[in-house]
N, C-alpha and C positions, 0 to 999 in steps of 0.2 A: 522777238525772237526767243527760240528755245534751244536747247543743248543740240538737238539734231540740227541747228541752223549752223553751227559752227562748221568751218571749213579745214579740212586738215593742214596742220602746221600752224595754226592760229594759237599763240601764246594765251593761256587763261590762267587767271589767279583764283583759286578755291576758297570760298570761306568754310567755318565749320560746320555750318548747317548742311553743306551738300555731302560731306564726310558723315555727319552723324545719320541723316536719312539711308546713306547707303549701309551703314554698319548695323543699325536697327532694323532694316527691312522694312520701312515706313510704306505703309499701304497705299499712300497717296504719292509721294515723292520718291520712294526708293528705287523702282525701275529705273527712272530717268537718271538719277543719280548713280545706279551703278553702271547703267550704260555709258556715262560719261567717262566715270573713273575705266572702265574697260579699254575705252578709246586711248587714255591717257597711256595705259599699261601696256597696250600695243603700240605705243608712240605714234599714233596718228596726231594726237595734240600734245602739245609740251603744257604741262601742268605744273603750276607754281603755288606755295603755299608758304607758311611761315611756321616756326615753332610755336608762337603763340596760338596762332590757328589750330595746330594740332593738339595742343592741350586744351583748348576750348571744346573741340570735337571730342576727346577722350573724355572730357567731364560730361559733354552733353549725352554720350553713349551711357554713361552710367546712371544717368538721371533720366533719360527718355524725357525730353522737354517737350511741351506742348504743342502744336504746329506752330512752325517758326518760317518766316519767309526766307528763301534761300537765293543766291544771285551768284552767277559767275562774270567776271569782267573780262571783256574781250578787247584788246588793241587792235585796230586795224591802220596802219598807218599813223597818223596823229589823233584818230578819233577811237574814243572809247564806249564800249557799247556794253550793255548788261544783259545776259542771259539769264531767263528766271524757267 
């Protein structure tokens, strides 16, 4: 599953890496993360996160970590899926 596979209206939980890749314009993952955040901004997808995740993203933005894995969890009914 990729971010493009997410259906409109599906609530997703963003981890820090998705935000970091967007803000640092990562050459490999930045475009996909930016498109995902654009869909959330346009209210196509409800995006959820936490204060701790935002704090981790801010620290990651400042330190530009090496390539780290990112994921978004999607809940469809009673099933959880991970978008990468």
